N, C-alpha and C positions, 0 to 999 in steps of 0.2 A: 234714733240711730238709723243707719242705712240698712237696707235689706241685704242679707248675705248673698243672695243670688244676683242682685244688682251689682254688687262689688265684683263678684266673680266674672260676670258677663261684660262689665265696663271698667275693668281694672285700669286701663290707660287713662280713661276720663277721670276716674277718682284720683289717680296719682297727680294728674295735671291740676285738678281743682284744689287738692290739698297742697300742692306746691305753691299755688297762689297765696295760700295762707302762711307759707313759710314752714310747713310740716315736711320733715324728711321722709323719704320713701321707704325707709327700712322696715317700718311696721307693715306697710302694704306688701313689701317683698316677703316678709315673714308670713303674712296672710296667704300669699300665693303659694309659698312652699308647703304650708300646712294643708291648704285646700287641695293641692295636687296629691299630697300623701293620702288625704282622706278619700279622694276619688279612687286612688289605686287600691286602698284597703277595702273600700266598698265593693270593687270589682272582684277582689280576692274572696271576700266573705260570701258574695252572691254565688260565686263558682263553687265554693265549698258546700254551701247550703243546697245547691242543685245536686251535687254529688251525694250528699246525705239523703236527700229526698228520693233520689233514684235507688240508692242502696236500701232504703227502708222498704221499698216495694220488692226488691230482690230478696231481702231477708224474709219477708212474709211468704214468698213463693218457695224459697228453699226450705223453710221450716215445715211446710206442708208436704214436702217431697222427701226423697231418700237421701238428700245431700245436706243433712242437718249440720255436719261438721263444717261445711263451707259457710253456713249461716252463722255459726258461732265465731268463725274467723272474721267474717264481715262485720259482726257486731263489735268485736274488739277494735277493728279498724275505724269504725264510725265513732267509737268513744274517743279516739284520738282526734278525729276530725271535729267532733263537737267541742273538744277542749281547745283546739286551735280557733274555732269560731268564737268561743267565749273570750279567749285572749284578744282576738282581733276586735271584738265588740267593745272590750274595755279600752283598748287603744283608741278606737274611734270615738268613744265617749270623751276621753281626755283631749283628743284633738278638737272635738266640737267645743269643749269648754275653752280651749286656747283660742279658737277662732272667734268665739263670742266675746272673749276678753279684748281681743284686738278690735273687733267691730265697735265695742263700747268706747274706744278711744279715738275713733275716726270722726272728725267733725262733719257737720252738715255741708253739703256742696253749695258754694256761694252762687248766687244768681248771676247770670251772664251780664246783667246791668251793673254789677258791683265793680267799682274801679280796682285795678290791681295795685297794691301798694304794700309797704312793710309795716307802717305804724300810723298813729293819728295825724302825723304831718302830711300824709298822703290822702287824707279824707277830702272829699270834694264838696264845696259849698254849693247848695242848690237854690237857696233863697234867703232873703232877709225880710224882717218885718219891723216897722217902726223906725224911730230915730234915736240915736244915743242922746241921753239927757245932757244939757249944758248947765254947768254950775258957775256961780260967781265966786266960788271959793274952792279950795282943793278938797275933793271928796275923800272921805275916810273909808277904809275897809271895815267890814261889819264887826270884826273882833274889837276894833278900837271903839266903834260906836257902842257896842254892847257893854264894854267895860266902863266907858264914860258914863253911860246911862244906868249902869248897875243892873242890867237886865240879862246879861249872859255872864256866867261865872265858870271859867275853865279851871281855876285853881281848886275850888271846892269840889268840882266834879272829879278832878284827879284824886282828891282825898277820898272821895267815895268809891271810885271805881278804877282809877288809873288814867293813863293817857288816852286820847281820842274819845273822850266823853265830854258832855256839856250839861250845864244846869241853867235852864231858862226860868226867869222869874218875871213877875209883873207884866209889863207891856209885851215882852217877847213871848211869854207863855200864852197870853191872850191872842196875840197875832198868829201864833202857831195854830191855835184852836180855830180861829176865824178862817184861816186859809184851808184847813182840813174840811170844815163844814162847807165852805164855798165850793171847793173842788167836788165834794160828794154831791152837793145840790146840783151843780152844773151838769155833771155827768149823768145823774139819774133823772133829772127833770127836763134837761134839754137834749142831751146826747144819746139817750135811750139805753143806758146801762142799768142793770139790776144790782143793787148794793148787796154785798155778802160779807159777813164777818167770819173768817175761818179760824181754825186753831193756829196758834203761833209756834207750836211744836209739831214736827212731822217725822214720819219714819223713813228708813233708808229706801224703801220702795218708792216713796213719793219723790225723794231727792234724785233717785236714779231715773225716774220717768222724765223729769224736766231737764236732766243733763248735768246736775251739780255733782252727782256721784257717777263713776268713781274718780273722775278727773280732777275735781276741785275740792276734795275733802279738806285740804289744808286751809281753805277759805271759810270753813264752817265751824260753828260752835256746837260740839256734841255733848249731850247729857251723859255723864259717867254712869255706866252699868244699865243704861236704857238704850233701846233702839229708837232714839229720838234726837232730833237736831232742832236748834233755834232757826227759824226761817230767815234766809238772806233776803227774801222778797216775797210778797204775796203771790207772785207768779207760781210758786211751788204748790201751796195748798189749793189754790183756786184752779189751776190746770188739772190737778189730780182729783177734783170733785167727780169727774166722769171716768176715772181710771177703771179699766176692765168693764166698761159699759158700752152699749150700742144705742146711739141716739136716733131720732127720726129726722129725716131731711127737712120736714116741714117746720121743725123747731129751730133750724139754723138760719142766720147766725145767732149764737147765744153770746151775750155781752155782759160781763160782770165788772163791777167797780168795787175795789176793796181797799179799805184803809187799815194798815197794820204797822206795828213796829218791825224793823228789819235789823238783823244782826250779822255782821261780817267781821272776820278776823283781820282783813286787809293784809293777808300774807303777801310778802313781796313788795309792800308799799313803804318800806322803811325810808324815812327822810322826805316823803312826798306829802304835801298839804298838811304840814304839822300844825299850822295855825288855823283857827277858825272852825267852821262847821262843814267844810267840804268833804272831809274823809273821816267819818266817825265809825266806831264799832257798833253803835246803836243809833238808829235814825228812824223817821217815819216816812211813809210814802202812800200815796193813793195809786193803786195799780189797776190798769185796764187789761182785761183778758178776753179774747175772742175765740170761739170755736166756729169754723166755717167749712163750707165745701171746698174741694180743690179748685173749682172753677171760679170762686169768688175771692180767694184769699189775697190775691194781688191788689184788687180794688179795695178790700177791707183794710189793707195796710195803709193806703193813702187816707182813708177815712179815719183810721186810728190816729195817724199823725195829725190830721186836722183837729180831732177832738182834744189832743194834748196841747196843740198850739192855742186853742181857744182860751185856755186858762191864762196864758201869758198875754194874749190880746186884750182880754177883759181887764187884766191888771195894768195894762199900758206899759209892759216891759219890752224893751227892744231885744230881739233875738235873731239868731240865724239857724238854718237847718243844714246839716251836712250828711252826705251819704258816706257811711263807713267803708273804707277800703278793705280789701281781702285780708290784709294782715292785722287789722284792728277789729275784725268781725268776731262776735261771740261764738262760742263752740257750737251751739245748737241752731244758730240763726242762718238763714239763707240770704237775708238782706236786712239792713238796719239803718234807720235814720236817727241821728242824734239831734236834739234841740239844745242849743247852747245860748244861754242868757247872758246879756252884757252886764258886767259888774264894774261900775265906774270907780269904785274904791280900789280895785285891783287893776283897772285898765285892761281887762281881759274877758274873753268869752269862756264860760264854764258850762259843762254839761248839766242839764237839768231834767232831761228825759231821753230814753232810748226806746224807739218803737221798732219792733222786729216781727218778721214773718218766719216761722219755723217749718212751713209746709207740713209734711207728715212725720217729721223727725221725732218730735216728742210723742206724738200719737202712737207711733210704732213701739216706742219704749214703754208707753203706758197702756197700750191696747185700748185706745179710745177710737171708736168707730161710729159710723152712722149708716143707716139703711136708706138708699135712694128710693124715692116713691115708685111703687110698682115693680120693685126688684127684690129678689130673695137674698142675693149676695150683698154683704155689707162692705163698706170701704172705710179707710182711715180718714178721719177728719184732718183739717189743717188747723194749727193753733197759732195765735198771735198774742203779743202783749206789749205794753208800753207804760211808762210812768206818766201819771196824769195829775199831779206831778210829784217829784220828791219834795216833801213839805219843808224840810229844813233848808234846802237850797233855795226854795221859793222865798222863804222867810228872809234869808240873807240878801236875796236879790231885791226884795222890797225895801229892806233896811238901807242898802247902798243907793238905790235909785230914788228913794223918797226922803233921803236925809235933807235936813234944813240947815241953814247957816248957823243957827243958834244951837245946833247939836241934836235937836229933836228929830223925830221921824213922823212924817205925815201918813195918814191912813188912806190907801187907794179908795176912790169913790165906791167901787163895787163891793168893798169890804165894810163900808160904813154901817149897813144894817146889822152886821154881826157884832158891832161895838155899841149898839144902842142899849141903854139901861132898860132892863126888863123886870126889875124887882123893886 
């Protein structure tokens, strides 16, 4: 979240930046109204407390002299003053809660390099890698390939769980496992990440720290009668590993890679991507999370992007990178790159990774700090994360790009060691 004082002192800037995201100014106008009222009440309370302090000294002097009756009258008057102070303190506490509720709904400020736009059609392509594959036959989408080979079963998955679930068998299941191990091996052995396996259920404090709550509660699966949610991404538990802790600067950057299932209700996505593996309630992902100093987070975002790209490059999959415009930017992010892989069966680019810098937005919500070397005062860390990659989407990308004319699917060379018989 943004610092309350920063919003107060830079209200016009915050309004302008939120306007780039398409956010109406009414919440910030309400913030300004409440904040002005808070400052007026604080002035009134301080004045009353000064009166009460002065009166307390006068009462002590009057009690020790011949004017005890005046002391009694002043005591009665100060009781009324104390009651007013108590009422004003209660009103101030309510206003503070109101201000905090508004602050929790204000998104991070987009970086000045982020293009201004309304939706994903305004995102800016910054690079491409590789070439689109050329086929001597009409390439099929992955759902047709999966059904023809009997390795993806959507009907039985719907019987088990409902719409937006999938059942992988045989080659698809093994390919999914091979991709997962390949990604983890790549990021831990070459890209310098430490593997971590976190809980898949987290509490509301964790969801709040990373920005899922309160704004996106409708997108989450909550466990009834428990303060626990199924994670929408490993970003949530991994970022919260250091919640309410202070790190040492010498240990930064800290880089984690985590493979987890992810669960999303896909609220508001009715009618979108109803076929195939693109938009599922349950999917798996290898997530990359970084904790850095403020001075290095901009560079670390570029390195994070390169780490995610390395997966697709080794798999030989054509992709492009786009910078998200202000209207398509996530709530907590200041800047995001999306990697979009080419799917020949659909003749379209589809997102396979988002790499984001959150600056100190999540760290402030989660109180994640570090102590600079030689200094006593701690500072907020910067957090970053990115998919490295979404496993299911990588699987379908391999299926569509490596399909053969006879309907089979070739194994990318880099994955061959994961298909060797070991028993």
